[in-house]
N, C-alpha and C positions, 0 to 999 in steps of 0.2 A: 504493500500500500504506500509506504514511504517512498519506495523506488519510483512508483508510478507518478507520485506527486512531484518528486524531484525532476523526473524526466519531462513532465508537463510544464513545470516552471522554466526549465532550460529551453524548451521549445518556444515557450511564450516570449522569453527574453530575446532569443535569437530572431524571432519574427519581428519583435519591436525594433531591434537593431537594424534589420534589413529595411523595415519601413522608414526608419530614421535616415538611413543612407539614401534611399530613393527620394525622400522629401527634401533632404539637403541638396541633392543634385538638382531637383526641380526648382528649388529656391535659387541656386547659383545660375541655372539655365535661364530663369526669368530675368535675373539682373543683366545677363549678357544679351538676352533678347531685347530688353528695354533699351540698353545702350545702343544696340544695332539699329533699332527702329528710330531712335532719336538722332542717330548719326545720319540716317537716310533723310530726315527732315532738316537737321541743323548743322551738319559738319561744315558744309560750304558757307552757310550763313555765319557760323562761329568764326570761320577763317576770315571772312570779309569783315566781320566785327573787329577782330583783333587788329587787322591792318588799318582800321580807322582811328586807332588810339592817337589822341593829340596831346593829352596831358596826363600826368600821373593819377589825378583824381578820377577822371573818366576811365582811364585804364583799369583801375581797381574794379569798377562796376562792369566793365566789359569782361573782365576775368570771371566775375561772379555769374553773369548771364550766359556767357559762352560755355562755361563748365556745367552750369545747370541744364543747358540744352542737350549737351552730349554726355553728361553724367560721368565724366572721367577727367580728373585733374591731370592724370598722366598724359592723356591725349592733348589737352590744352597746353601744358608746359612743353611737351615735345614739339607742338606746332610753333609755340613762341620761340623756342630754341632754334628751330629750323629757319624761322623768319629772320631772327637776329643774324644767323649765319649767312642768310641770303641778302642781307641789307634791306629788308622790307620796311623796317622802321626808320632807319637813317644810315647813311654811309659813315657817319661819325660814331665810332664805337661807344663813346661815353654817353651820347644822346640815346643810342639804341638801348643801352643797359638801363639808363634812367627811366625810359618808357616801358621797358619789358618787366622790370621787377614788380611794379604794382599789379600787372596782369597775373603774375605768379601768386601774389597775395590774394587776389580775387579768386583765383582757381582753388586756393585752399578752402575758401568759404563755400564756393559753388559745389565742390565735391561732397560736402556733408549733406546735400539734399537726399542722396540715395538712402542713407541709414534712417533719415527722418521719415521718408516715404515707407520704408520697411517696417516702421512701428505702427502705421495706420491700420493694417488689417486687424489689430487687436482693440480697435477703438470702442467696440461695444462691450468689452470686458474690462470694466473700470480699473481694478487692481493691477491686472496684467498690463493694461495700456499705460497706466501711470508709471510703472517701473520701466517699460520698454521705451516710452517717449522721453523720459528723463535720460536713459542710457544713450538714446539717439542724439538728443539736443545738447548734451554736455560737449560733444564734438563741435557743434555749431558755436556754442558760447565761448569755448576755448579759442576758436578761430576769430570770432568777433572781437574778443578782448585783446588778442594778439595784434590784430590789425589796428585797433583803436590806439594802442600804445606805440606800435612800431611803424605804422604808416607815416605819421607826421615826422617822426625821427628820421626815417629814410628819405623823405622829401627834402628835408632841410640839411641833412648831413651826408646822405648817400653812404651810410655806414655799411650797408649790405653790399653795395657795389664795390667799395674799397676792400673790404675783407674778402669778398668772393674773388676779386681780381688777384689777390695774393695767392689764394688757393689755386686758381686757374693757371697762374704762372708756374707753379710747382708741378702741374700736370701737363705742361706744354709737351706736345709730341707723343702723348700717351693715346693709343687707339682705344676705341670703344669695344664693349662686349655686349652680348645679348642673352638675357636669361629666358628660358622657356617657362611660362606660367603653367603649372599643372592643372589649374582650374580652367584656363583658356583651352588647354589641350583636350579636355574632355567635354567642354561645352561649345567651343567655337565650331567644330565640324557639324554639329547638329544645327546650330543657328545658320551657318552658311548653306546647309542643305535646305532648310526651311525657306531662306531668302531666295535661293535659286528656284525652288519648286513653285513658290508663290509668284515669283516674277514671270515664270513660264506660263502660269495660269492667267495672270492679270496683265502683264506687260507694262505695268505702271509702278515705278519705285515708291511713289507716295502711297499707293494702295497697299503695297507690301509693308511699308512702314506702319500704317494704321493697323493692319491685321496683326503684325508682330507685337505692336504696343498693347492691343486688346488682349492677346494671348498671354503676354508677359504679365499684365496686371492680374489676370485670372490665376495664372500659375503662382504668382507671388502671394496673393491673398490666401489661396488654398494651401500652399506649402507651409506658410507661417502659422496658419491656424492649426494644422495637424502636427507640425513640429512641436508646438507647445503641449498639445494633447499627449503625444507620444513620450515626451520628456517626463510628463507627470506619471504616465503609466510605468515608466522605468524606474520608479522610486526616486523622486526628486532629492530627498535627503542624502542618499548614497552618492548620487552624482555630484551634489553640492560639496560633499566632503572631499571628493576626488579633485574638484576644481580648487577648493580652499587649500588642500595640502600639497598639490603639485603645481599646476599651471599658474594659479593666481595667489600663491602663498603670501607674497608681499608685493609692494608697489614696483620694486626693481625687477622682479621676475615677470610681472604682468607687462611692464614696459618692454622687456626683451622679447617676450612672446609676440607682442604687437609688431616690433621691428622685423623679427624673423619671418613671421607669417606673411607680412605685407611684401617683403623683399621676394619671397617665394612666389606669391600670387600676383605681385605687381599691381595691386589695386587696393587702396585703402577703403574704397567704397564697399568692396566685398568683405574685407576683414572686419570692418566696424559694423557692417550690416549683420554679419554672422552672430555678433554678440547680442543683437536686439531681441531675438526670440529667447535666448538664454536668460536675459535680464527679465523679460516678461514672465518666464516660468519660475523666476525666483532662484535660479541657479547662481547668478552673479549679482553682486551689489554694485551700486554706482561708484563706490570707493574703489572697487576692484577694476571696473571698466575704464575709469578715467586715465590711469597710467598706461593701460593697454592702448587706448585711443591715441595718446601722445606718441607711443612707440610706432603706431601705424602711420602717423604723420611723418615720422622720420623715414620709415621704410619706403613710403611712396615716392620719395625724392630720387630714388636710385634710377628710375626710368628716364627722367629728364637729364640726369648727369651722364648716363650712358649714351643717350641720344646726342648730347653736346660733345662728348668725347669722340663720337663717330665723325662729327663734322670737322673736327680739328681746328675750329674757329675759336680764337681766344675769347671773343665777346660772348659767343654762345656758351662756352664752358663757364664763364663768369656767371651768366644768368642761371645755368643749371645748378651751380653751387649756391647761388643766392636763395634758392628754394630750401635747400638743406639748412643754411644758416638762419633763415627766417624762422623755421620751425624750432631750431635749437634755441634761438633767442626767446621765442614765445614760451618754450618749456622752462627755461631758466627763470622767467618771471612768474609764470602761472602754476607750475607744479607745486612750489612751496605755498602758494596762495590758492591751492586747489579747492578750498572751501567756497571760494567766490563763484567759479563756473558751476560747481556741483550744486550749490544752493540755488543759483539762478535756474538751472535745469530742473531741479526738484519742484520749485515754486511754480515754474511755468507748466510743468506736467500736471500739478494739482489743479491749476486754473483750467488747463485744457481738458482735464477729465470732467469737469463740471459743465463745460460748454464745448461740445464736440465740433462746432464750426471753427473754433480758434485754431486747432492744428492745421486744418486744411487751408484756412485763410493765411496762416503763417507761411506755409510753403509757397503759395501763389504770390503773396505780397513781397516777402523778403527776397525770394530768389528770382522773381520775374518782373513784377510790376515796378518796384523801386529802381532796380538796375536799368530797366527799360526806359523809365521816365528820365533818369539822370542822363542816360546816353542821348535820348531824344532832345531834351532841353539844352544839351551842350552844343547841338548842331547850329 
């Protein structure tokens, strides 16, 4: 009798693990599909936007809007690096760097839209949503606060440009490398197949984009809802103990996990979004997620640095390193003062739980309407 019970429990756990693997894959696939659909709509538009930057303040908001449209700071920063190398901003290296760095800062804010969207499927489950939304927006608040302090300092002193140029000089003549993202390796072929199949059916890239976007939203909402349910089935307390004792034992370890995972995956959007359902299920606390988020911000800078090294252009390499130094500077300021962004995220999550329109309005207004208005009014 005991043997049968033990065998049944083992089979149940195995089935739960397999379900979780499938759901996590579906979640990752939905993020890649969303990115692919938005690139069909917005990549050319984002590129055109970036080229129109005329001053650092407008450049900051172009970085936010452009990255929100394509949901990838890696893509934005790589485009900026390529444009600097090609002289799209200015033939004067110092002017090009001066205009490009605010775009990089804006990209840091824009990329946090993905994990915020990833928290929305839990909006009808108040406790889970409060935890998930706080875990998502702590990334936003860290980026806002970093820009608030560092953007004026950069405009008036160019400290990032000067420090980055020193680093760039030491890397002069070093060629670039390219990492293979294991996540992209398993999701990209499926997305490419879907794109090609839908394009053969419709013959219109915009129609393909809309279909991919709708499917991505359905997959995202479904996957996140069931991931939380499966995590609860698998005994939350045992899983929580594993996270507490191993991966997120302390802030330093969580920070390193964030760096390593993001370097491997090459997408802070994915690595920070992965933590959202775990926070919603109560497996991770905001205090554990915050340093992990900081680590992911460091990890994501590797893409632009590699892209810059490939160009061999000293101005492009300087811009690539400015992304890294911007995040390091923000961490130096806000990790010791972590209570500030964490409290802001918690309070905002509480307020958003009481009024469900707030989180949706927040995404639309902060990531699209305000940047759009600033860009439009500057013309």
